[in-house]
C-alpha positions as CSV (number, residue, x, y, z in Angstrom):
1,M,-17.2,-26.1,16.4
2,A,-18.6,-24.1,13.4
3,S,-16.2,-23.4,10.8
4,E,-16.8,-19.6,11.3
5,Q,-15.7,-20.3,14.8
6,V,-12.5,-21.8,13.8
7,I,-11.6,-19.1,11.3
8,E,-12.0,-16.5,13.9
9,I,-9.8,-18.3,16.5
10,I,-7.0,-18.9,13.7
11,R,-7.4,-15.3,12.7
12,Q,-7.1,-13.9,16.3
13,T,-4.3,-16.0,17.3
14,C,-2.4,-15.0,14.1
15,D,-2.8,-11.2,15.1
16,E,-1.4,-12.3,18.8
17,I,1.7,-14.0,17.2
18,N,2.2,-11.8,14.4
19,A,1.6,-14.6,11.9
20,T,0.4,-14.3,8.3
21,T,-3.3,-14.8,8.5
22,P,-4.4,-15.6,5.0
23,L,-1.5,-18.0,4.6
24,M,-2.4,-19.7,7.7
25,L,-6.3,-19.9,6.7
26,A,-5.1,-21.2,3.2
27,I,-3.1,-24.2,5.0
28,A,-6.3,-24.8,7.1
29,S,-8.4,-24.9,4.2
30,A,-6.3,-27.0,2.1
31,E,-5.8,-29.4,5.0
32,T,-9.7,-30.1,5.7
33,G,-10.9,-29.4,2.0
34,G,-12.2,-25.9,3.1
35,K,-14.4,-27.4,6.2
36,F,-11.9,-26.1,8.9
37,T,-12.7,-29.6,10.9
38,T,-10.9,-29.8,14.2
39,D,-11.6,-33.6,15.0
40,G,-9.2,-36.5,14.3
41,S,-8.3,-37.4,17.7
42,N,-7.5,-40.8,16.9
43,A,-5.5,-40.2,13.8
44,K,-2.2,-40.1,12.9
45,Y,-2.8,-36.5,11.7
46,A,-5.3,-34.5,13.8
47,G,-6.9,-30.9,14.1
48,V,-7.5,-28.2,11.6
49,F,-4.1,-28.1,10.6
50,Q,-3.7,-31.9,10.4
51,L,-0.5,-32.2,12.9
52,A,1.4,-35.1,13.5
53,S,2.2,-35.5,17.3
54,G,5.0,-33.4,18.2
55,Y,4.8,-31.1,15.1
56,G,6.0,-27.6,16.5
57,G,5.5,-28.6,20.0
58,C,1.9,-30.0,19.6
59,V,1.2,-33.1,21.3
60,G,-1.4,-35.6,21.4
61,T,-4.7,-33.5,21.9
62,D,-3.1,-30.2,21.9
63,R,-3.4,-30.7,18.1
64,L,-7.2,-30.4,18.3
65,D,-7.0,-27.2,20.2
66,V,-7.2,-24.4,17.4
67,A,-5.2,-21.7,19.0
68,R,-2.4,-24.1,20.2
69,A,-2.1,-25.7,16.9
70,T,-2.1,-22.3,14.8
71,K,1.1,-21.3,17.1
72,C,2.6,-24.6,16.6
73,T,2.2,-24.7,12.7
74,W,3.3,-20.9,12.6
75,L,6.5,-21.6,14.7
76,H,7.4,-24.8,12.5
77,I,6.9,-22.7,9.4
78,Q,9.1,-20.2,10.5
79,Q,11.8,-22.9,11.4
80,D,11.4,-24.6,7.8
81,K,11.6,-21.1,6.1
82,A,14.9,-20.4,7.8
83,N,16.2,-23.8,6.8
84,F,15.0,-23.6,3.2
85,I,16.3,-20.2,2.6
86,N,19.7,-21.2,4.1
87,T,20.3,-24.2,2.0
88,Q,18.2,-23.3,-1.3
89,G,18.4,-19.4,-1.2
90,V,14.8,-18.9,-1.9
91,W,11.4,-18.6,-0.5
92,E,7.9,-18.3,-1.6
93,D,5.0,-18.5,1.2
94,W,3.2,-21.2,-0.7
95,F,6.3,-23.4,-0.2
96,A,5.0,-23.5,3.5
97,Y,2.2,-25.8,2.7
98,C,4.3,-28.1,0.4
99,I,6.6,-28.4,3.2
100,H,3.6,-29.1,5.6
101,Q,2.5,-31.9,3.1
102,Q,5.9,-33.4,2.0
103,G,8.1,-32.6,5.3
104,L,11.3,-30.4,4.9
105,A,13.5,-33.0,3.4
106,G,10.8,-34.2,0.8
107,F,10.1,-30.8,-0.3
108,K,13.7,-30.0,-0.9
109,E,14.0,-33.2,-3.3
110,I,11.2,-31.9,-5.1
111,Y,12.3,-28.3,-5.6
112,R,15.8,-29.5,-6.5
113,N,14.3,-31.6,-9.5
114,R,11.8,-29.0,-10.3
115,N,12.8,-29.1,-13.9
116,N,13.2,-32.9,-14.4
117,K,10.8,-35.6,-14.8
118,L,8.9,-37.0,-11.9
119,S,10.8,-40.1,-12.5
120,S,13.8,-38.4,-11.3
121,L,12.5,-38.7,-7.8
122,S,12.4,-41.7,-5.4
123,S,9.8,-44.0,-5.9
124,A,8.3,-42.9,-2.3
125,R,8.6,-39.3,-3.4
126,Q,6.7,-40.0,-6.6
127,N,3.8,-41.7,-4.4
128,E,3.8,-38.9,-2.1
129,I,3.2,-36.5,-5.0
130,K,0.7,-38.3,-7.0
131,G,-1.2,-38.9,-3.5
132,N,-1.6,-35.5,-3.0
133,L,-3.0,-34.4,-6.5
134,P,-6.4,-34.7,-8.0
135,D,-6.7,-37.8,-10.0
136,S,-7.0,-35.9,-13.4
137,I,-3.5,-34.8,-12.7
138,S,-1.8,-37.8,-11.0
139,K,-2.8,-40.1,-13.6
140,N,-0.9,-38.0,-16.1
141,I,1.9,-36.2,-14.4
142,V,5.2,-36.3,-16.3
143,Y,7.2,-33.4,-14.6
144,V,7.7,-32.3,-11.0
145,S,6.7,-28.8,-12.3
146,E,3.1,-30.1,-12.6
147,Y,3.0,-30.4,-9.0
148,L,4.6,-27.3,-8.1
149,D,2.3,-25.3,-10.4
150,Y,-0.8,-27.1,-9.0
151,W,-0.2,-26.2,-5.4
152,K,1.4,-22.5,-6.3
153,T,-1.9,-21.8,-7.8
154,R,-4.2,-23.5,-5.4
155,I,-2.6,-21.9,-2.4
156,N,-2.0,-18.3,-3.7
157,G,-5.8,-18.5,-4.7
158,L,-6.7,-19.3,-1.0
159,V,-4.3,-16.7,0.2
160,E,-6.0,-14.2,-2.1
161,Q,-9.5,-15.6,-1.0
162,Y,-8.7,-15.2,2.5
163,S,-6.9,-11.9,2.3
164,E,-10.2,-10.5,1.0
165,H,-12.1,-12.2,3.8
166,T,-10.0,-10.7,6.7
167,Y,-10.2,-7.3,5.2
168,T,-13.8,-7.5,4.6
169,I,-14.5,-8.7,8.1
170,E,-12.3,-6.1,9.8
171,L,-14.2,-3.4,7.4
172,S,-17.3,-4.7,8.7
173,Q,-16.0,-4.3,12.3
174,S,-14.9,-0.7,11.7
175,I,-18.3,0.3,10.1
176,I,-20.2,-1.1,13.2
177,Q,-17.8,0.6,15.7
178,N,-18.3,3.9,13.9
179,I,-21.9,4.0,13.2
180,N,-24.4,5.2,15.8
181,L,-25.5,1.9,17.4
182,P,-26.3,1.3,21.3
183,L,-22.8,-0.1,22.7
184,D,-24.4,-3.3,23.7
185,L,-25.8,-4.0,20.1
186,A,-22.5,-2.8,18.7
187,N,-20.3,-5.3,20.6
188,C,-23.0,-8.3,20.1
189,I,-22.7,-7.7,16.5
190,I,-19.0,-7.5,16.3
191,S,-18.4,-10.6,18.5
192,N,-20.7,-12.5,16.2
193,Q,-18.7,-14.0,13.3
194,S,-21.9,-15.2,11.5
195,V,-23.3,-11.8,11.4
196,L,-19.9,-10.3,10.4
197,I,-19.7,-12.5,7.6
198,T,-23.3,-11.6,6.2
199,L,-22.2,-7.8,6.5
200,A,-18.9,-8.7,4.6
201,V,-21.4,-10.1,1.9
202,I,-23.2,-7.1,1.6
203,I,-20.3,-4.7,2.0
204,G,-18.5,-6.8,-0.8
205,G,-21.4,-6.7,-2.9
206,F,-22.1,-3.1,-2.5
207,C,-18.5,-2.3,-3.2
208,I,-18.6,-4.3,-6.6
209,V,-21.7,-2.8,-7.6
210,K,-20.3,0.9,-7.1
211,L,-17.0,-0.1,-8.9
212,R,-19.1,-1.3,-11.8
213,N,-21.3,1.8,-11.8
214,K,-18.2,3.5,-12.2
215,K,-16.9,2.0,-15.3
């Protein structure tokens, strides 16, 4: 399945379940290196969200169904969020990815030690942290905050990126619906994610040029 199709299914499913679309796209992007691949049926972690079997109610090949995996991931995030707020008294959306990566108990350990040296954590947690950082950081990391700062910046950056993507796609759809095109042609364009992305790039570039001309 093409990445554009996967993104569209995630977006539509998020609309259906009232999930935060940019956050879900950011998590899927981080888990797949931006490729939005849906394979991994024989792996411990599978699908676009790299779910373990049973995560959020997704078992076995359910994890390869993009819509189902999106629902399971969002359900689990909401459960983790409620637990974290109840025990730690705070929540930021980028925590969702770190919990997805480290597990709820693991991230709680990390968060409680956020002002301490990495050596204050269990050996297993230190290894999990280093294994989820670029080599340039993991080789020299001293403080827990370095891990948190890296993922806060990365996930928030992806959320911003996909917020712009979602807005521009919806703007493209709105424009197509409101210009005088034959109905069949308009519906064909709106249903084609690749065409909409092309229009999004054109519209985005046009807006940037207009803004620059105003300066």
